[in-house]
Backbone bond lengths (Angstrom), bond angles and torsions (degrees), N, CA, C in turn:
res aa  C-N    CA-C-N  psi(-1)  N-CA   C-N-CA  omega(-1)  CA-C   N-CA-C  phi
1 X - - - 1.458 - - 1.522 110.83 -
2 X 1.329 117.07 127.41 1.454 121.79 -179.23 1.514 110.34 -102.08
3 X 1.332 117.35 132.05 1.459 120.66 177.46 1.522 108.41 -116.92
4 X 1.329 116.32 159.84 1.466 119.16 -179.53 1.518 112.52 -72.70
5 X 1.320 115.34 166.70 1.478 120.00 -174.80 1.516 112.34 -63.53
6 X 1.351 115.90 -34.99 1.459 119.54 179.85 1.531 111.58 -60.45
7 X 1.331 115.99 -49.09 1.465 120.19 -178.99 1.531 110.41 -67.45
8 X 1.324 116.63 -39.86 1.471 119.42 -179.99 1.534 111.14 -61.85
9 X 1.328 115.10 -41.73 1.466 119.23 -179.84 1.510 110.72 -65.46
10 X 1.321 116.72 -40.43 1.481 120.90 175.05 1.529 109.88 -59.78
11 X 1.327 115.49 -48.26 1.460 120.15 -179.21 1.502 113.86 -60.56
12 X 1.320 116.80 -35.05 1.460 121.07 -179.42 1.511 113.61 -73.05
13 X 1.343 116.36 -12.05 1.467 120.82 175.82 1.534 113.17 -88.16
14 X 1.346 115.10 -10.36 1.478 119.78 -179.80 1.515 109.99 -78.31
15 X 1.311 116.18 132.61 1.467 122.24 -179.10 1.531 110.40 -75.65
16 X 1.334 115.29 151.96 1.484 120.82 176.53 1.536 110.02 -60.08
17 X 1.328 114.98 148.67 1.470 122.56 177.48 1.511 114.08 67.36
18 X 1.314 117.23 18.43 1.462 120.44 177.70 1.519 110.71 -80.31
19 X 1.330 115.00 156.16 1.468 121.71 170.10 1.500 106.47 -115.28
20 X 1.335 116.22 108.62 1.476 121.23 -169.49 1.518 113.27 -102.81
21 X 1.321 114.74 145.14 1.465 122.65 169.22 1.515 106.63 -113.86
22 X 1.333 116.37 112.79 1.459 122.13 178.44 1.542 108.14 -95.87
23 X 1.332 116.57 104.52 1.462 122.04 -176.49 1.535 108.16 -85.20
24 X 1.334 116.02 124.20 1.452 120.39 -175.52 1.513 110.30 75.29
25 X 1.302 115.40 54.10 1.475 122.60 -168.21 1.512 113.71 -72.06
26 X 1.347 117.79 -12.91 1.464 121.16 -175.67 1.530 109.71 57.16
27 X 1.327 117.91 -114.16 1.475 120.58 -176.27 1.539 112.79 -99.69
28 X 1.319 116.17 13.89 1.477 122.83 177.23 1.532 113.65 69.13
29 X 1.351 117.72 19.97 1.469 119.19 -179.65 1.544 111.72 -61.66
30 X 1.354 116.59 -38.92 1.463 119.25 -178.83 1.524 110.42 -66.98
31 X 1.314 118.25 -45.52 1.458 122.20 179.17 1.535 111.58 -58.61
32 X 1.318 115.51 -42.66 1.461 120.59 179.01 1.527 110.11 -64.36
33 X 1.318 117.80 -43.32 1.454 121.51 177.44 1.525 110.54 -60.11
34 X 1.311 116.49 -45.68 1.474 120.77 -177.60 1.532 111.94 -60.94
35 X 1.303 115.72 -46.08 1.478 119.92 -177.39 1.528 111.27 -69.85
36 X 1.338 117.08 -36.86 1.450 121.10 -178.81 1.539 112.59 -72.58
37 X 1.321 116.55 -12.29 1.468 119.77 175.74 1.523 112.12 -66.75
38 X 1.354 115.29 -15.90 1.451 121.84 176.73 1.521 112.78 60.65
39 X 1.329 116.05 45.43 1.454 121.81 178.74 1.531 110.99 -116.82
40 X 1.313 116.12 26.08 1.480 120.25 178.81 1.503 113.02 72.64
41 X 1.323 118.03 22.50 1.449 122.13 -178.58 1.515 111.15 -88.05
42 X 1.322 117.38 136.62 1.448 122.84 173.39 1.556 107.03 -119.91
43 X 1.315 116.29 160.23 1.459 117.83 -173.27 1.534 113.24 -150.50
44 X 1.317 113.22 153.08 1.452 122.24 170.16 1.539 106.67 -117.24
45 X 1.319 115.42 122.67 1.469 120.91 176.60 1.531 108.16 -97.50
46 X 1.319 117.96 114.07 1.458 120.56 -175.19 1.521 110.97 -123.57
47 X 1.339 114.99 149.10 1.446 119.74 177.06 1.525 107.83 -154.87
48 X 1.304 115.63 154.91 1.471 120.67 -179.82 1.531 110.91 -82.84
49 X 1.340 116.73 -12.45 1.459 121.34 -177.96 1.519 111.31 -113.99
50 X 1.299 116.29 140.44 1.479 120.41 -179.43 1.528 111.12 -73.47
51 X 1.334 118.12 -29.18 1.460 121.00 -179.07 1.512 114.38 -55.77
52 X 1.346 117.51 -56.02 1.454 118.97 178.01 1.522 113.51 -62.68
53 X 1.342 116.73 -33.23 1.461 119.54 178.98 1.523 112.79 -67.29
54 X 1.331 116.96 -30.09 1.464 120.31 175.80 1.540 109.53 -62.30
55 X 1.335 116.00 -45.61 1.457 120.30 177.71 1.527 110.02 -67.51
56 X 1.344 116.95 -37.04 1.470 120.19 178.99 1.522 109.97 -60.31
57 X 1.329 117.10 -45.91 1.476 120.67 -179.66 1.529 111.29 -61.32
58 X 1.329 115.18 -40.66 1.465 119.87 179.46 1.516 111.71 -63.81
59 X 1.330 115.94 -43.16 1.472 121.28 -179.28 1.536 110.53 -66.52
60 X 1.333 116.34 -43.12 1.460 121.00 -179.45 1.522 110.42 -64.25
61 X 1.318 116.46 -42.37 1.456 121.20 178.63 1.534 111.31 -63.96
62 X 1.334 115.03 -41.10 1.476 119.99 179.42 1.526 111.54 -59.96
63 X 1.346 115.39 -35.34 1.478 120.42 -179.21 1.537 111.62 -87.42
64 X 1.350 117.51 -4.25 1.467 120.25 179.70 1.510 113.71 68.57
65 X 1.346 116.78 36.25 1.444 120.81 -173.42 1.531 112.92 -116.04
66 X 1.324 117.12 26.04 1.453 120.91 -176.91 1.523 113.29 -61.09
67 X 1.341 116.70 -30.26 1.487 120.28 -179.24 1.524 112.61 -77.35
68 X 1.310 117.64 -26.10 1.461 121.36 -178.07 1.523 113.92 -95.59
69 X 1.348 117.22 -21.79 1.458 119.95 -177.16 1.534 109.70 -124.70
70 X 1.321 115.33 121.89 1.468 120.76 177.58 1.530 108.21 -100.98
71 X 1.291 117.65 142.70 1.460 123.87 178.80 1.518 109.83 -107.63
72 X 1.336 116.29 127.75 1.450 120.29 -178.56 1.530 111.17 -132.67
73 X 1.330 115.65 137.99 1.448 123.13 177.08 1.538 107.80 -96.38
74 X 1.327 116.41 123.79 1.465 119.66 179.73 1.503 112.47 173.71
75 X 1.323 115.05 168.15 1.454 122.53 -175.12 1.518 110.85 -96.17
76 X 1.345 116.32 117.89 1.464 120.65 175.08 1.506 114.25 58.40
77 X 1.325 115.34 -129.81 1.475 120.96 -177.38 1.512 112.25 -83.79
78 X 1.334 118.12 7.97 1.457 120.27 174.83 1.519 111.48 -63.04
79 X 1.333 116.51 -21.00 1.476 121.30 -179.95 1.513 112.84 -89.53
80 X 1.319 117.67 5.21 1.475 121.85 178.71 1.523 111.56 -66.36
81 X 1.331 116.00 145.83 1.463 122.00 168.52 1.508 109.34 -138.45
82 X 1.324 118.61 163.44 1.454 123.63 -165.53 1.540 113.72 -59.97
83 X 1.315 118.69 -25.41 1.464 119.24 -177.82 1.526 112.62 -74.26
84 X 1.317 117.10 -15.25 1.475 121.73 -176.91 1.533 109.55 -72.02
85 X 1.335 116.17 130.03 1.482 120.03 173.42 1.522 112.44 -118.87
86 X 1.323 116.98 -12.21 1.477 121.43 -177.06 1.515 110.41 -132.27
87 X 1.333 115.48 127.18 1.483 120.99 177.77 1.523 109.29 -112.40
88 X 1.318 116.23 133.12 1.458 122.52 179.11 1.530 109.79 -120.97
89 X 1.335 116.34 127.52 1.467 121.47 175.04 1.517 107.82 -135.20
90 X 1.314 115.90 126.45 1.495 118.89 176.80 1.505 109.45 -144.77
91 X 1.323 114.34 166.68 1.461 120.74 173.71 1.502 115.69 72.95
92 X 1.330 117.53 25.84 1.482 120.78 173.09 1.528 108.75 -142.76
93 X 1.310 114.47 169.77 1.465 119.35 -178.43 1.501 113.01 -67.94
94 X 1.325 116.64 151.36 1.458 121.86 -177.18 1.516 112.88 -61.39
95 X 1.333 117.06 -38.43 1.463 119.76 -177.95 1.527 111.08 -72.06
96 X 1.329 117.21 -30.71 1.469 119.83 171.41 1.518 111.62 -62.77
97 X 1.336 115.79 -39.97 1.464 120.45 177.64 1.526 110.55 -62.43
98 X 1.312 116.07 -45.98 1.466 119.84 179.15 1.540 110.32 -59.93
99 X 1.325 116.14 -40.16 1.457 119.74 177.03 1.514 112.85 -61.12
100 X 1.335 117.24 -37.85 1.474 120.89 176.35 1.517 110.62 -63.79
101 X 1.322 116.61 -44.22 1.462 120.42 -179.96 1.531 111.59 -66.33
102 X 1.338 117.33 -43.38 1.452 121.39 -178.73 1.534 111.73 -62.61
103 X 1.309 115.76 -32.76 1.463 120.64 -179.71 1.524 111.92 -68.32
104 X 1.334 116.34 -23.49 1.455 121.48 -175.13 1.536 111.36 -132.50
105 X 1.325 116.03 55.21 1.486 119.77 -176.12 1.526 111.19 -63.51
106 X 1.321 118.49 -31.64 1.469 120.37 179.16 1.531 110.54 -66.13
107 X 1.331 115.84 -37.51 1.454 120.26 176.82 1.529 110.95 -66.22
108 X 1.327 115.10 -40.10 1.463 121.04 -179.29 1.519 111.81 -56.32
109 X 1.327 117.60 -32.78 1.468 121.35 -179.27 1.529 112.48 -72.64
110 X 1.324 117.65 -13.73 1.467 120.51 -176.53 1.536 113.01 -103.92
111 X 1.317 117.13 -0.14 1.444 121.71 -177.18 1.545 109.76 -96.47
112 X 1.327 116.62 140.61 1.465 121.17 179.12 1.508 113.16 -92.81
113 X 1.334 116.84 -35.23 1.474 121.61 -173.53 1.513 109.95 -136.04
114 X 1.326 116.55 138.58 1.457 122.87 174.11 1.511 108.59 -129.90
115 X 1.328 116.46 130.54 1.457 121.33 176.03 1.513 107.65 -121.62
116 X 1.329 116.63 121.64 1.454 120.72 -177.51 1.519 110.64 -128.24
117 X 1.323 115.28 153.29 1.464 121.99 172.42 1.519 108.36 -136.62
118 X 1.337 116.41 78.79 1.471 120.89 -176.47 1.536 110.78 -71.37
119 X 1.334 115.56 142.77 1.469 119.38 176.24 1.529 112.46 -74.78
120 X 1.352 115.95 -19.12 1.463 120.98 -179.04 1.538 108.19 -163.44
121 X 1.323 116.02 177.20 1.466 122.78 178.06 1.539 112.13 51.27
122 X 1.316 115.60 40.71 1.484 120.01 -179.62 1.521 111.57 -61.69
123 X 1.316 117.17 -37.96 1.452 120.27 -179.59 1.528 111.35 -63.79
124 X 1.313 117.42 -39.10 1.474 121.35 177.88 1.533 111.23 -62.99
125 X 1.328 115.98 -40.51 1.465 120.12 179.60 1.532 110.08 -65.30
126 X 1.332 115.95 -42.65 1.460 119.18 -180.00 1.534 111.05 -63.64
127 X 1.302 116.45 -43.97 1.471 119.43 -179.72 1.523 111.02 -63.74
128 X 1.331 116.75 -43.24 1.467 119.42 -178.96 1.513 111.57 -63.37
129 X 1.317 117.59 -49.09 1.468 120.13 -175.45 1.527 111.46 -70.01
130 X 1.312 117.11 -34.58 1.483 118.60 178.40 1.527 110.86 -71.16
131 X 1.331 118.22 -27.07 1.466 120.84 173.87 1.524 110.99 -79.19
132 X 1.333 116.16 -13.10 1.479 121.11 -178.37 1.515 113.48 -100.81
133 X 1.335 116.34 17.24 1.463 119.83 174.32 1.500 116.99 98.98
134 X 1.356 117.27 16.93 1.450 121.74 179.65 1.527 111.29 -119.42
135 X 1.327 114.59 159.75 1.456 121.91 172.36 1.513 109.88 -127.52
136 X 1.321 115.98 159.75 1.470 120.93 -177.86 1.512 109.65 -83.45
137 X 1.334 115.47 115.66 1.456 122.87 -177.12 1.509 111.83 -89.85
138 X 1.321 117.06 -39.99 1.465 121.36 179.70 1.502 110.54 -159.03
139 X 1.322 115.49 156.15 1.462 122.02 176.44 1.532 108.53 -141.63
140 X 1.316 115.55 135.19 1.447 121.02 -179.19 1.515 109.66 -137.14
141 X 1.322 117.08 141.80 1.445 120.97 172.05 1.519 109.14 -106.98
142 X 1.332 116.75 144.90 1.451 121.67 178.34 1.518 108.05 -138.30
143 X 1.322 116.52 140.29 1.458 121.81 -178.41 1.504 110.48 -109.57
144 X 1.342 115.12 128.68 1.469 121.86 175.00 1.525 108.06 -126.90
145 X 1.308 116.33 114.98 1.451 122.08 -173.06 1.509 109.37 55.68
146 X 1.333 119.38 -118.41 1.466 120.42 -177.78 1.519 112.38 -96.85
147 X 1.323 118.07 -3.69 1.468 121.31 -175.78 1.514 111.70 -98.11
148 X 1.328 115.15 142.10 1.489 121.87 174.64 1.526 107.47 -116.07
149 X 1.315 115.76 124.39 1.464 121.59 -176.86 1.533 110.97 -109.58
150 X 1.306 115.06 142.96 1.466 121.14 172.47 1.528 108.98 -96.61
151 X 1.338 114.29 136.08 1.469 121.07 175.80 1.520 106.96 -123.07
152 X 1.322 117.05 126.39 1.481 120.56 -174.05 1.526 109.27 -125.17
153 X 1.314 116.15 128.92 1.458 121.54 177.58 1.535 108.57 -107.46
154 X 1.346 115.97 126.40 1.451 122.80 177.99 1.535 108.71 -112.28
155 X 1.317 115.81 141.41 1.460 121.65 171.80 1.521 107.98 -127.25
156 X 1.326 115.76 157.71 1.442 119.98 -175.64 1.536 110.35 -64.67
157 X 1.329 116.88 135.18 1.451 121.29 -179.00 1.530 110.25 156.45
158 X 1.310 115.79 175.70 1.475 120.86 -178.97 1.541 109.42 -126.02
159 X 1.311 114.14 133.15 1.464 120.18 175.93 1.502 109.88 -155.87
160 X 1.311 116.29 139.68 1.471 120.46 178.85 1.536 109.98 -87.74
161 X 1.291 116.14 138.94 1.464 121.95 178.74 1.531 109.83 -124.04
162 X 1.320 115.89 146.99 1.450 121.37 176.83 1.531 110.82 -79.60
163 X 1.284 116.03 168.73 1.476 121.27 175.37 1.524 109.61 -56.55
164 X 1.322 116.32 -43.38 1.474 121.50 -179.92 1.519 110.99 -64.66
165 X 1.319 118.48 -40.23 1.462 122.53 -179.51 1.533 111.16 -66.63
166 X 1.297 116.77 -40.38 1.478 119.21 176.32 1.531 110.76 -65.23
167 X 1.302 116.49 -39.50 1.480 120.66 -177.27 1.517 111.08 -68.27
168 X 1.332 117.52 -51.84 1.465 120.30 -177.16 1.543 112.22 -89.26
169 X 1.317 116.93 -34.51 1.438 120.48 -170.20 1.516 110.20 103.16
170 X 1.361 119.47 120.50 1.455 121.30 -175.45 1.511 114.73 -59.64
171 X 1.336 117.76 -37.56 1.463 121.06 179.80 1.516 110.79 -74.44
172 X 1.338 117.15 -35.30 1.445 119.86 176.52 1.521 110.50 -64.25
173 X 1.315 117.01 -37.57 1.455 120.59 179.30 1.542 111.21 -66.44
174 X 1.330 116.43 -34.53 1.466 120.16 177.56 1.535 110.39 -68.58
175 X 1.327 116.88 -40.65 1.480 119.84 -174.45 1.520 111.64 -81.13
176 X 1.304 117.19 -47.96 1.465 123.92 -176.93 1.542 111.24 41.95
177 X 1.303 115.58 55.96 1.452 119.77 -178.39 1.528 111.61 -83.65
178 X 1.326 115.11 -172.47 1.459 121.60 -176.11 1.534 111.91 -59.89
179 X 1.319 116.90 -42.19 1.441 120.98 -178.43 1.527 112.06 -68.83
180 X 1.334 116.11 -33.01 1.463 120.72 175.65 1.529 109.94 -57.53
181 X 1.324 114.92 -47.87 1.463 120.07 -179.06 1.534 110.69 -62.94
182 X 1.341 115.88 -46.17 1.461 119.85 -178.94 1.530 111.94 -63.86
183 X 1.321 115.82 -42.06 1.454 120.82 -179.37 1.530 110.76 -62.24
184 X 1.310 116.78 -47.62 1.476 118.36 -174.87 1.513 113.19 -82.08
185 X 1.328 118.13 -15.89 1.468 119.59 168.34 1.540 109.03 -66.59
186 X 1.335 115.94 -39.61 1.470 120.24 175.88 1.526 111.31 -66.01
187 X 1.338 115.34 -43.61 1.467 119.77 178.31 1.517 112.08 -60.94
188 X 1.312 116.19 -38.49 1.446 121.19 178.80 1.533 110.81 -62.84
189 X 1.329 115.76 -47.71 1.468 120.33 -179.62 1.517 111.07 -61.70
190 X 1.315 117.78 -42.67 1.463 120.78 -178.62 1.529 111.13 -64.60
191 X 1.322 117.25 -36.94 1.475 120.55 179.52 1.528 110.89 -73.47
192 X 1.316 117.19 -34.19 1.469 119.72 177.64 1.508 109.73 -65.86
193 X 1.346 116.99 -39.95 1.461 121.24 176.88 1.521 110.97 -64.87
194 X 1.359 115.31 -44.73 1.455 120.92 179.50 1.533 110.64 -59.72
195 X 1.288 117.28 -43.40 1.469 121.93 -178.17 1.525 110.29 -60.22
196 X 1.327 116.40 -33.79 1.442 121.08 -177.50 1.525 113.60 -76.01
197 X 1.328 118.30 -19.14 1.464 120.45 -177.05 1.535 113.24 -112.05
198 X 1.310 119.09 -5.98 1.460 121.60 179.01 1.532 111.26 -66.23
199 X 1.334 117.47 132.48 1.478 120.13 176.82 1.534 111.40 -61.18
200 X 1.328 116.42 156.79 1.459 120.02 -177.01 1.514 114.11 -61.93
201 X 1.340 116.13 -30.84 1.456 118.34 -176.46 1.553 112.90 -78.93
202 X 1.342 117.43 -3.58 1.473 121.42 176.55 1.527 108.44 -86.55
203 X 1.342 116.94 58.31 1.449 120.96 -173.44 1.509 113.14 -63.11
204 X 1.362 117.01 -44.72 1.461 120.40 -176.80 1.540 111.02 -67.16
205 X 1.313 116.10 -41.86 1.461 120.19 177.40 1.523 111.09 -62.28
206 X 1.337 115.74 -40.16 1.449 119.14 177.94 1.516 111.83 -64.56
207 X 1.339 115.69 -40.18 1.452 120.78 -179.86 1.533 110.54 -63.23
208 X 1.328 117.94 -45.99 1.456 122.24 178.65 1.499 111.73 -63.99
209 X 1.339 116.89 -43.18 1.469 120.92 179.99 1.534 111.52 -62.29
210 X 1.327 116.21 -42.77 1.478 119.86 176.38 1.512 111.78 -61.46
211 X 1.325 115.84 -41.15 1.456 121.14 179.44 1.520 111.10 -61.91
212 X 1.348 116.61 -43.22 1.443 121.40 -179.56 1.519 111.76 -68.87
213 X 1.319 115.87 -38.71 1.480 120.13 175.42 1.533 110.78 -59.27
214 X 1.311 115.77 -43.24 1.462 121.15 179.63 1.546 110.62 -63.40
215 X 1.341 116.77 -42.54 1.475 120.14 -178.43 1.529 109.82 -67.00
216 X 1.338 117.60 -41.21 1.468 120.36 -178.26 1.521 110.19 -66.27
217 X 1.331 117.04 -46.37 1.480 119.39 179.80 1.518 110.96 -58.31
218 X 1.300 116.78 -38.02 1.464 120.59 179.88 1.514 112.75 -64.38
219 X 1.338 116.91 -39.76 1.468 121.03 -178.54 1.534 112.27 -78.13
220 X 1.307 117.10 -26.20 1.472 119.91 178.89 1.516 111.55 -80.82
């Protein structure tokens, strides 16, 4: 079974012997990849829709992994159980992710590791989780076709981050690889375009956009 680079990169950030809850599992490709790595990983594939779970069950059965992967129907972290130590959420907006966590704050306190790949509002996700008792353990970018995705791994702990670190990501700033440059060149262009079309009365938005443009230019 072949999975895309985004899911593989997420899977490679999961520690051996973890018990994972994949929220919004789609067809359970990530859970199957994790278990087949043969690192003692177990998983729960969960989704709010029965349609994807039907395909998930079929895929899991085809791979003979029914004992290692459980399928659960439910919304967000409602499918959590005590054995889970790692939560994975990808392929949705950052604010939707925050909403899932806010709905289950008691569950959030019992999790050791969170791996997310938000489609947007990455800074908001980082700020929320870091205020909720987590620190940024690793950050990776992956490119699929024309899109570049951020993947962020959080582990339990406390650490202070600067405005710049929240904006770029502390691990991304350390690495500054090829994808970092490509990603933020795109972000710079989009902000320059935005600045040119913002109405005059959007003073605060203009101020923030100018600040971000200045930060990006400095790092590039």
